[in-house]
Structure formats: structure tokens, C-alpha cells
C-alpha positions in Angstrom: 19.6 134.0 -87.4 23.3 133.6 -87.0 24.4 133.6 -83.3 27.5 135.5 -82.1 29.2 132.2 -81.4 28.5 131.0 -85.0 29.8 134.3 -86.3 33.0 133.7 -84.4 33.3 130.1 -85.7 32.7 131.4 -89.3 35.4 134.1 -89.0 37.9 131.6 -87.4 37.3 129.1 -90.2 37.6 131.8 -93.0 40.9 133.0 -91.4 42.2 129.5 -91.1 41.4 127.9 -94.5 43.7 128.8 -97.3 41.4 128.6 -100.2 37.7 128.1 -101.1 35.5 127.4 -104.1 34.0 130.3 -106.0 30.8 129.3 -107.9 29.6 131.5 -110.8 27.0 131.3 -113.5 27.4 132.8 -117.0 24.8 134.6 -119.1 23.7 131.3 -120.6 23.2 130.1 -117.0 26.0 127.6 -117.3 27.7 127.0 -113.9 31.4 127.6 -113.4 33.4 127.0 -110.2 37.0 127.7 -109.4 39.2 127.3 -106.3 40.7 130.7 -105.2 42.8 132.0 -102.4 41.2 134.7 -100.4 41.5 137.1 -97.4 38.8 138.5 -95.2 38.7 142.3 -94.5 35.9 143.2 -92.2 33.0 141.1 -93.5 34.1 140.9 -97.2 36.3 138.5 -99.1 39.1 139.6 -101.5 40.4 137.6 -104.4 43.4 138.1 -106.6 43.7 137.0 -110.2 44.3 137.7 -113.8 42.5 140.4 -115.7 41.7 137.9 -118.4 40.4 134.4 -118.5 37.1 132.5 -118.0 36.6 133.6 -114.4 36.6 137.3 -115.4 34.4 136.6 -118.5 31.8 134.8 -116.4 31.9 137.4 -113.6 31.4 140.3 -116.0 28.3 138.6 -117.5 26.8 137.9 -114.0 28.2 139.1 -110.8 26.1 136.9 -108.5 28.2 134.3 -106.8 28.4 131.6 -104.1 31.5 130.8 -102.1 32.3 127.8 -100.0 35.1 126.8 -97.7 35.5 123.4 -95.9 37.7 122.3 -93.0 38.0 118.5 -93.1 37.6 116.7 -89.8 37.9 113.0 -89.2 36.7 110.3 -91.6 34.3 108.0 -89.8 34.5 104.4 -91.1 31.3 102.4 -90.9 32.6 100.1 -88.2 33.1 103.1 -85.9 29.3 103.5 -85.5 27.7 100.2 -86.8 27.8 96.8 -85.1 26.0 95.0 -87.9 28.6 95.6 -90.7 26.7 97.6 -93.2 28.8 100.2 -95.2 26.3 103.1 -95.3 27.2 104.7 -91.9 30.7 105.6 -93.3 30.9 109.4 -93.5 33.2 112.4 -93.5 32.8 115.0 -90.8 33.5 118.6 -91.6 33.0 122.3 -90.9 31.8 124.5 -93.8 30.9 128.1 -94.5 28.6 128.8 -97.4 28.2 132.4 -98.6 25.9 133.9 -101.3 26.4 137.4 -102.6 27.9 139.4 -105.4 31.3 140.3 -106.8 32.6 143.8 -107.5 35.9 144.7 -109.0 38.3 146.8 -106.9 39.8 149.8 -108.8 41.1 152.0 -105.9 44.9 151.5 -105.6 44.9 151.8 -101.8 42.2 149.2 -101.5 44.1 146.9 -103.9 47.2 147.3 -101.8 45.3 146.6 -98.6 43.8 143.4 -100.2 47.1 142.2 -101.6 49.0 142.7 -98.3 46.2 140.9 -96.4 46.5 138.0 -98.8 50.2 137.8 -98.3 49.9 138.0 -94.5 47.4 135.1 -94.6 49.3 132.9 -97.0 52.8 133.6 -95.7 52.3 134.2 -92.0 56.0 133.7 -91.3 56.7 137.0 -93.2 60.0 137.3 -95.1 58.5 139.6 -97.7 57.9 143.4 -97.9 54.4 144.9 -98.0 53.3 146.5 -101.3 53.3 150.3 -101.5 51.0 152.3 -103.8 53.8 154.5 -105.1 56.7 152.1 -105.2 54.8 149.2 -106.7 52.4 151.1 -109.0 53.0 148.9 -112.0 52.4 145.6 -110.2 49.3 147.0 -108.5 47.9 148.3 -111.8 48.4 145.0 -113.5 46.6 143.1 -110.7 43.0 142.3 -110.7 41.3 142.4 -107.3 37.7 141.3 -106.7 35.7 141.8 -103.6 33.0 139.3 -102.7 30.2 141.0 -100.7 28.2 138.3 -98.9 24.4 138.7 -98.5 23.9 135.4 -96.6 26.4 133.4 -94.7 25.7 129.9 -93.2 27.8 127.7 -91.0 27.3 124.0 -91.6 28.7 121.5 -89.1 28.6 117.8 -89.9 29.8 116.1 -86.7 27.2 113.4 -85.8 24.8 115.8 -84.1 21.8 113.4 -84.4 23.5 110.1 -83.3 21.9 107.7 -80.9 23.6 107.5 -77.5 25.0 104.1 -78.5 26.5 105.2 -81.8 27.7 108.5 -80.2 29.7 106.6 -77.6 31.1 104.1 -80.1 32.4 106.8 -82.4 34.0 108.8 -79.5 35.7 105.6 -78.3 37.0 104.7 -81.7 38.3 108.2 -82.4 40.1 108.3 -79.1 41.6 104.9 -79.8 42.7 105.8 -83.3 44.1 109.1 -82.2 45.1 110.5 -85.6 45.9 114.2 -85.9 42.3 115.3 -86.7 40.6 113.0 -84.2 41.2 115.1 -81.1 39.6 118.1 -82.6 36.8 116.1 -84.1 36.0 114.7 -80.6 35.9 118.2 -79.2 33.5 119.4 -81.9 31.3 116.3 -81.5 31.1 116.9 -77.7 30.5 120.6 -78.1 27.5 120.1 -80.5 26.2 117.2 -78.4 26.2 119.5 -75.4 24.4 122.2 -77.3 21.6 119.8 -78.2 21.1 118.8 -74.6 21.0 122.3 -73.1 
């Protein structure tokens, strides 16, 4: 069961990340994945694309899909957590949302406009464009293919050293603070947050 806090983390990540990977499977059960920009409206995802091409061919043969977004946190070199020199502790920390569901084409012009304007707002938050209008921009809207992804399951995955021993945990925190690269501060916050959750 997804908690309210996890739901908020999921929505924050979906709103922040610019693109994700859409995974499909054709009628021969061959996998196909493609990176796509997206916008969230309520609990659904909207994609924009061409009316032709492999993505549309695969989707039309099987509308079941999986979608994944990742926010990269800090890379953890092996020497951050190991004192014996082995390479295997090297790892990448990240936050991820994995969704399984189905894709449905959007045909209603008003819903298309809402989706396209949401995509523009997300991808160009500084503005400097005009919103689309159903009457004024009819040709552009008609020529656009909008797909809606309706999730049936949504999972938040956090990889941030939750199961570290006390010694390794303290070493990694110390090294991250010393390195102090742009992602390291947030990584420390997430490690500490999930460490606290485990002990409460």
C-alpha cells in the first residue's frame, strides 16, 4: 500500500523529471521502449507524438505499457563505503517511479489542448509562449497525436543505502559532505530521511 508521503514523493518526482521511458510490447511479444516527454494531469500521464511511426504501431497492437522515471542522486565510489579496497560496493543512488497500466488515444480537442498546454508549462516554465486554443489552433491540434497513460499500479523505488551497517553509513555520509558536489547535499538528506524511517 502506497502511503500519503510516498504519493507526494511520486508526484513531486513526476512533476520534476522532464522525460521518462515508455516500455511497450508488440503483438509478437517483442519489447520496445522509447524516451518521451510527459505531463501529469490528475493521476494520468499525457504524451505528445507523431500519428505514425513504430511507437504508434506497437501501441495499436497492444495498449498495455510500463513507464519509468529516474532522478539520479550521487554516485557512491567503492572507497566511500569500503575500507578493504574491493570495487563491488561502488553504486549509483537514485529515486525512481515505476508505473504499469494502459495507453488510450486522446481524440477530444479540449483534452488535447489541456494536455499540450500542460506539456508546454512543464517543459518551458519561464513562459514566453502563448497557450493553444481549440478554435485558433485547430489545424495544429488536429495534426497532433496525444496519448494518455492510465496507471494501474505505481511504485516508488528509493536506492539510498537504506540497509547499510552503521560504519558504512557514517563513512558514506562523511565522504559525501567532504566531496560536496551539487547532488551530494540532497543525497545526504535522502539517506538520513530513510535511515530515520527505518529506526522509528
